[in-house]
C-alpha positions in Angstrom: 206.5 -34.6 121.2 205.8 -34.1 117.4 208.4 -32.4 114.8 206.5 -28.9 115.4 206.9 -29.4 119.4 210.5 -30.6 119.0 211.5 -27.5 116.8 210.3 -25.1 119.4 211.6 -27.0 122.4 215.1 -27.5 120.8 215.2 -23.6 120.4 214.8 -23.3 124.1 217.0 -26.2 125.2 220.0 -25.8 123.1 220.1 -22.0 123.0 223.6 -20.7 122.0 224.5 -23.9 120.3 225.2 -24.6 116.5 222.6 -26.7 114.9 224.2 -26.9 111.6 227.6 -25.9 110.0 227.4 -25.5 106.3 230.7 -24.3 104.8 231.9 -21.6 107.1 228.4 -20.8 108.4 227.3 -21.5 111.6 223.3 -21.7 112.1 221.7 -21.7 115.5 218.7 -23.5 116.5 216.8 -20.4 116.6 217.7 -19.7 113.1 217.0 -23.3 112.0 213.7 -23.3 113.5 212.6 -19.8 111.8 214.2 -21.0 108.4 211.7 -24.3 108.6 208.6 -22.3 109.6 209.3 -19.8 106.8 209.6 -22.4 104.3 206.4 -24.2 105.7 204.6 -21.1 105.3 206.0 -20.6 101.8 204.6 -24.4 100.7 201.3 -23.4 101.9 201.4 -20.2 100.0 201.8 -22.2 96.9 198.9 -24.3 98.0 200.3 -27.3 99.1 198.3 -29.2 101.8 198.5 -32.2 103.9 199.1 -35.4 101.9 200.6 -33.6 98.9 204.0 -35.1 97.7 207.1 -32.8 97.5 210.5 -34.4 96.2 213.9 -33.1 97.0 216.9 -33.5 94.7 219.8 -31.7 96.2 223.2 -32.6 97.8 223.8 -32.3 101.5 223.4 -28.8 102.4 221.5 -26.8 105.5 218.2 -26.3 103.3 217.7 -30.2 103.4 217.1 -29.8 107.2 214.7 -27.2 106.7 212.7 -29.1 104.0 212.5 -32.3 106.2 211.2 -30.0 109.0 208.6 -28.0 106.9 207.2 -31.2 105.3 206.9 -32.8 108.9 205.1 -29.9 110.5 202.6 -29.6 107.5 201.7 -33.0 106.7 203.3 -32.8 103.4 204.9 -36.0 102.3 208.6 -35.5 101.5 210.1 -37.9 98.6 213.9 -37.6 99.2 215.8 -38.4 95.8 219.6 -39.2 95.8 221.2 -36.5 93.9 223.4 -38.7 92.0 220.5 -40.4 90.3 220.3 -39.9 86.5 217.2 -37.9 84.7 215.2 -40.8 83.6 215.6 -42.1 87.2 214.2 -38.9 88.7 211.4 -38.6 86.2 210.1 -42.1 87.2 210.2 -41.6 90.7 208.5 -38.2 90.5 205.9 -39.6 88.4 205.5 -42.9 90.3 204.8 -41.0 93.7 202.8 -38.2 92.1 205.2 -35.3 93.2 203.7 -31.8 92.8 206.9 -29.8 93.6 210.5 -30.6 93.6 213.4 -28.7 95.2 216.2 -29.2 93.0 219.7 -28.0 91.5 220.9 -28.5 87.9 223.7 -30.9 87.3 225.3 -33.0 84.6 223.0 -36.0 85.5 219.5 -34.1 85.2 218.3 -31.2 83.2 215.7 -29.7 85.2 213.8 -28.3 82.1 213.6 -31.9 80.8 212.5 -32.9 84.2 209.7 -30.5 84.1 208.7 -31.2 80.6 208.8 -35.0 80.6 207.1 -35.5 84.1 203.4 -36.0 84.0 202.6 -34.7 87.4 205.1 -31.9 88.4 203.8 -28.5 88.8 206.8 -26.2 90.4 210.4 -26.5 90.7 212.0 -24.6 93.4 215.7 -24.0 92.5 218.4 -23.7 95.1 220.5 -22.2 92.3 218.1 -19.2 91.9 217.7 -20.0 88.3 215.3 -17.1 86.7 213.0 -19.9 84.8 212.1 -21.4 88.2 211.0 -20.6 91.6 214.0 -19.2 93.9 214.0 -20.7 97.0 215.6 -17.6 98.7 213.1 -15.4 97.0 210.3 -17.7 98.2 211.3 -17.8 101.8 212.9 -14.6 102.3 209.5 -12.3 103.4 207.8 -15.2 104.7 206.7 -14.9 108.6 208.7 -16.8 111.4 205.4 -17.6 112.9 203.7 -20.7 112.0 200.4 -22.1 113.0 200.6 -26.2 114.1 198.9 -28.5 112.1 197.3 -31.8 113.5 198.7 -34.6 112.0 198.0 -38.4 113.1 200.8 -40.7 113.8 199.5 -43.2 110.9 199.4 -40.2 108.4 202.2 -40.8 105.4 205.1 -39.0 105.9 207.8 -40.0 103.8 208.5 -42.3 100.7 212.2 -43.5 100.3 212.9 -44.7 96.6 214.9 -46.9 94.7 216.0 -45.6 91.3 213.5 -47.5 89.1 215.9 -46.7 85.8 214.7 -50.1 84.3 211.3 -50.2 85.5 208.8 -48.8 88.3 210.6 -47.4 91.5 210.1 -49.1 94.7 209.0 -46.5 97.1 209.3 -47.3 100.8 206.4 -45.7 102.7 206.7 -44.4 106.2 204.3 -42.9 108.8 204.8 -40.4 111.2 205.9 -42.8 114.1 208.7 -44.0 111.6 210.3 -40.7 111.7 211.0 -41.0 115.2 212.0 -44.5 115.5 215.6 -44.2 114.2 216.6 -41.5 116.2 215.1 -43.0 119.4 216.9 -46.1 118.6 220.2 -44.2 118.3 219.3 -42.5 121.5 218.6 -45.9 123.2 221.8 -47.8 121.9 224.4 -44.7 122.0 222.9 -42.1 124.4 226.3 -41.0 126.1 227.9 -40.3 122.8 224.9 -38.5 120.9 224.0 -36.1 123.2 225.4 -32.5 122.6 227.7 -34.4 120.1 228.8 -32.8 116.6 228.5 -35.2 114.0 229.3 -35.1 110.0 227.1 -36.1 107.0 229.2 -39.0 105.5 225.9 -40.5 103.9 223.4 -38.6 101.9 220.5 -36.8 103.7 218.3 -38.3 101.0 218.9 -41.6 102.8 216.7 -43.2 105.2 220.0 -43.1 107.6 220.5 -39.6 106.7 217.2 -38.1 108.0 218.6 -39.3 111.3 220.7 -36.0 111.5 217.8 -33.5 111.6 216.0 -35.7 114.0 218.8 -36.1 116.4 219.4 -32.4 116.1 215.8 -31.5 117.6 215.7 -34.6 120.0 219.3 -34.5 121.4 221.0 -31.3 120.5 223.2 -33.0 118.0 225.3 -30.5 115.9 225.8 -31.5 112.2 228.8 -30.5 109.7 227.7 -30.6 106.3 229.5 -32.7 103.9 228.2 -32.3 100.5 229.0 -35.4 99.4 231.6 -38.1 100.5 235.2 -37.3 99.7 237.7 -38.9 102.0 240.2 -35.9 102.1 237.5 -33.5 102.6 235.9 -35.6 105.0 239.0 -35.8 107.1 239.7 -31.9 106.8 236.3 -31.1 108.2 236.8 -33.6 111.3 239.7 -32.0 112.2 238.4 -28.6 111.8 235.1 -28.8 113.6 236.4 -31.4 116.2 233.7 -33.8 115.0 232.9 -36.4 117.5 230.9 -38.8 115.8 229.9 -40.4 112.5 228.1 -43.2 110.6 228.9 -44.8 107.2 229.1 -47.8 105.0 232.1 -49.9 104.9 233.5 -48.6 101.4 233.7 -45.1 102.8 235.4 -46.8 106.0 238.0 -48.4 103.8 238.5 -45.2 101.8 239.5 -43.2 104.8 241.7 -45.7 106.6 243.6 -46.5 103.5 244.1 -42.8 102.4 247.6 -42.1 102.5 247.0 -38.4 103.8 245.2 -39.8 106.9 248.4 -39.6 108.8 248.3 -35.7 108.5 245.2 -35.3 110.6 244.4 -34.9 114.2 241.1 -37.0 114.6 241.4 -37.4 118.3 238.0 -35.6 118.6 236.2 -38.8 117.2 234.4 -40.9 120.2 232.4 -42.9 118.1 232.3 -44.6 114.5 229.3 -46.6 113.3 230.2 -48.5 110.3 227.1 -50.6 109.2 228.5 -53.9 108.2 231.8 -53.0 109.6 234.9 -55.1 108.4 236.4 -56.7 111.2 239.8 -58.0 109.7 242.8 -57.3 112.1 244.6 -54.8 109.7 241.5 -52.7 109.4 240.9 -52.7 113.0 244.6 -51.8 113.7 244.2 -48.9 111.2 241.0 -48.0 112.8 242.7 -47.8 116.5 245.8 -46.0 115.2 244.1 -43.2 113.2 241.1 -42.7 115.5 242.7 -43.6 118.9 239.9 -42.4 120.9 237.1 -43.9 119.3 235.0 -46.6 119.8 233.7 -48.6 116.9 230.1 -50.1 116.3 228.6 -52.4 113.9 224.8 -52.6 113.3 221.9 -53.5 110.8 219.2 -51.8 109.4 217.3 -51.2 106.1 215.0 -48.5 105.0 212.1 -51.1 105.0 212.7 -51.4 108.9 213.6 -47.9 110.0 217.5 -48.1 110.7 219.4 -48.6 112.7 217.4 -51.9 114.1 220.6 -53.4 115.8 223.8 -52.1 117.4 226.8 -54.0 118.7 228.4 -53.5 122.1 231.4 -51.1 121.9 234.2 -52.6 119.6 232.5 -56.1 119.4 232.1 -55.5 115.6 232.1 -59.1 114.8 228.5 -59.0 115.5 225.5 -56.6 114.5 224.4 -56.9 118.0 220.8 -56.8 119.5 217.4 -55.1 118.2 215.9 -52.3 120.1 212.5 -52.3 121.8 210.5 -51.3 119.0 211.2 -54.2 116.4 211.2 -58.0 117.0 213.3 -60.1 115.0 213.2 -63.8 113.9 215.2 -66.1 112.0 213.4 -68.4 109.9 213.5 -71.0 107.5 211.6 -71.1 103.9 208.3 -72.3 105.6 208.3 -69.3 108.3 209.7 -72.1 110.9 211.8 -70.3 113.7 215.6 -71.6 113.4 217.5 -72.5 116.4 220.5 -70.5 117.7 223.5 -71.0 115.3 221.4 -71.8 112.4 221.3 -69.6 109.4 217.9 -68.5 108.0 216.2 -65.5 106.7 216.0 -62.6 109.0 212.4 -61.4 109.6 211.0 -58.4 111.5 207.8 -57.1 112.8 206.6 -54.0 115.0 206.6 -50.5 115.0 209.8 -50.0 113.1 208.5 -51.8 110.0 207.4 -49.9 107.1 203.8 -49.3 105.9 204.4 -51.0 102.6 205.7 -50.0 99.0 203.8 -47.0 97.9 201.1 -48.1 95.1 202.7 -51.7 95.1 199.9 -54.0 97.0 201.1 -57.1 95.3 204.8 -56.5 96.3 204.1 -55.5 99.6 201.8 -58.8 100.0 204.9 -60.7 98.8 207.4 -59.5 101.4 205.1 -60.1 104.3 204.3 -63.5 105.8 201.8 -63.5 108.8 202.8 -60.0 109.9 206.4 -60.6 109.4 208.4 -58.7 107.0 211.0 -60.9 105.1 214.1 -58.8 104.8 215.9 -61.0 102.3 219.2 -60.9 104.7 220.6 -64.3 105.8 221.5 -64.2 109.3 222.0 -66.3 112.5 221.7 -65.5 116.3 224.1 -66.7 119.0 222.8 -68.1 122.4 223.3 -64.4 124.1 220.9 -63.0 121.4 223.3 -61.2 119.3 222.8 -61.3 115.4 225.2 -61.8 112.5 224.4 -61.1 108.8 225.6 -63.8 106.6 224.5 -62.5 103.3 221.4 -62.2 101.1 218.9 -64.8 100.2 219.6 -64.2 96.4 223.2 -65.4 97.4 222.0 -68.7 98.5 223.2 -71.6 96.1 222.2 -75.3 96.2 225.3 -77.5 95.1 225.0 -81.1 95.1 221.9 -81.0 97.4 223.7 -78.7 99.8 223.3 -75.2 100.6 226.4 -73.0 100.2 226.5 -69.4 101.1 228.4 -67.0 98.6 230.2 -65.4 101.5 231.6 -68.8 102.4 233.3 -69.2 98.7 234.6 -65.7 99.2 236.2 -66.5 102.5 237.8 -69.4 101.1 
């Protein structure tokens, strides 16, 4: 089913459940669908059509869900932008992608007036702060109808552009189609079905990230309830986990370390957590001991993915975090040498990927796109090895490979010593 059908179905299947918790407000599936449909009608009312680009420059909040859904049911291409990027970086992304409208909030890093005046293509700013000089999100959507006529969208139509900052040059925009927006949530369901169905998660990572858009998709596919964490702060995270009895989360290692080594962690009841997925999970004994002490009922998972290969691509077996595990069925992985020849089990080489989960290319960058593909294989730039059981291990990056005295040395080998 497409996003429109999933929204309608989710309202029926998860009637009475909370879809989003934002502050102290609990939002039902019916409210979530209505808010998405209202926004979709508002975007059409502003003259936006299938194929137009809309950017989002806000922190984690419920409106992010509605914007994702509204774009995905209208055929408008969404360009999520990290809320902590600076003004020149935001302008570069907006102009590179040809963004016509942006949902934004003022902050110290980016003045919205400057953004509007300096951009070559931006027509409108929708302010979530309801600042008078911009279109107000609330005023725009309040009186819109809750019914929306379904738009026919092909699976190969562009859906999303996830961009790097581009502070010192042209941004690099990872282009997804409409099949890509389903693969990440399908993969998580494939790997972790028993943990995800009707679970409660928290947004440790930004919703602007390719791993962040899993939250709205898992909501309408698996009944996932999401607690909004505006930005990651270890103490606030723990308070929300305890208050709302969060059962799962995914994050990156620096966040994990920040939690486990926070002195206040002793005060919190974290027994509700059943799953902690840390991509690039640290496996040193002290970290594992702390994880089991403070999250006694949680299974720990490790995995691998990147925006160019819709994450997660691999997930390990429960509590076996020395490996990133095996891939899901929508991607094939290969470890190859510099000439593209496949390596044997145990040998280190560049990790390559092909299949439905691989992105369409870099937006308006044909030369760069051609450079990262070799005979249909996407060259990830990650160094990896595979054991005889098919489990993958990430070793480092190709840029971290050194040649010393004619021999190859990996930076992580030096760091380990």
